[in-house]
C-alpha positions, 0 to 999 in steps of 0.5 A: 299410125303415130310417130311412136309406131313408126319409130319402133318399126324403124328401130326394128329395121335399123338396129336389129336388121329385121324387115319391119312392117307397121300396120295402120289398123285404121287405114288412113295413115294418121293418128285418130283424134284423141276424142275418137279413140275410146269409141273406135278402139272399144269397137275393135276390141269387142270385135275379135273377128275384125281384129284378126282379119286386119292383123292377117291382112298386115301379115300378108302384106309383110310376107309379100315383101321380097326380103321377108323370110317366111320361115322366121316371122315375128309379130310385136306391138304396143297397146292394142298392137300387142293385142293384135299380135296375140290375136294373130297367134290365137288365130293360128297364123304362122308366127314364130315369136310374139311380143306385146308391150302393155298389150291387152291380155284378155281373150273371150275364147281362151281355147283359141290359145291352142292355135299359138305355135310361136313363143310368146313374151308380154311386157306389162307394167304392174301399175297398169290400170288397163291390165289388172292382176286378174287379167294377168292371172287369166292370161297365165291360165290361158297360156298354160292350159294351151301348152304355150311357151310363154313369158310375162315380164312385170315392170315395177313402177310402170303403168300403161304406155310405159314405152310411149313418151307421147302418151305420157299423162294422156290419161290416169295411169298412162306414164312413160317409164324409161327403165321399163322401156329400155328393159322391155326392148332388150327383152324383145330383142333377146326373145327374137334372137332366141327364136330366130337363131334356130 
């Protein structure tokens, strides 16, 4: 749970008027020490069942809020949070709109994409070392095979974590890229507006 995550949740609420819930998938309310991130995140990435269970728990908390509208539900996230949003859809959760920003796209069970009932948008940097073109192509095949209504926006000049100033330079290929940050936020807002205006 970083300030980046908190800031984006506040923006969803204050700027766009949504009921927003930020999931702390580690459960202690604080960012992990940098040295612990690779092992902890790698373990969670390799455990699709736990990832989906934690995402579902967060969704249940959101939907229990008295102001939440169960008829119009979206999931969005950054990096692994975006992956978790995709996993919610692949798990058949009642999600109308899914957005991932520099999210991992791989799925060891591509057939589960048939469970996605909402519209999907992913925003990916073309220079992202974590999400190579082969992963993007496999995602495209997965979404098409499942008949999902999906979009992928590729951002030139952007690497991984292109929305996050706090991650800038933390690893090779991790760099904040303001044009892509602004464009992807507008794309998300438009995606949500399209889905939720029905």
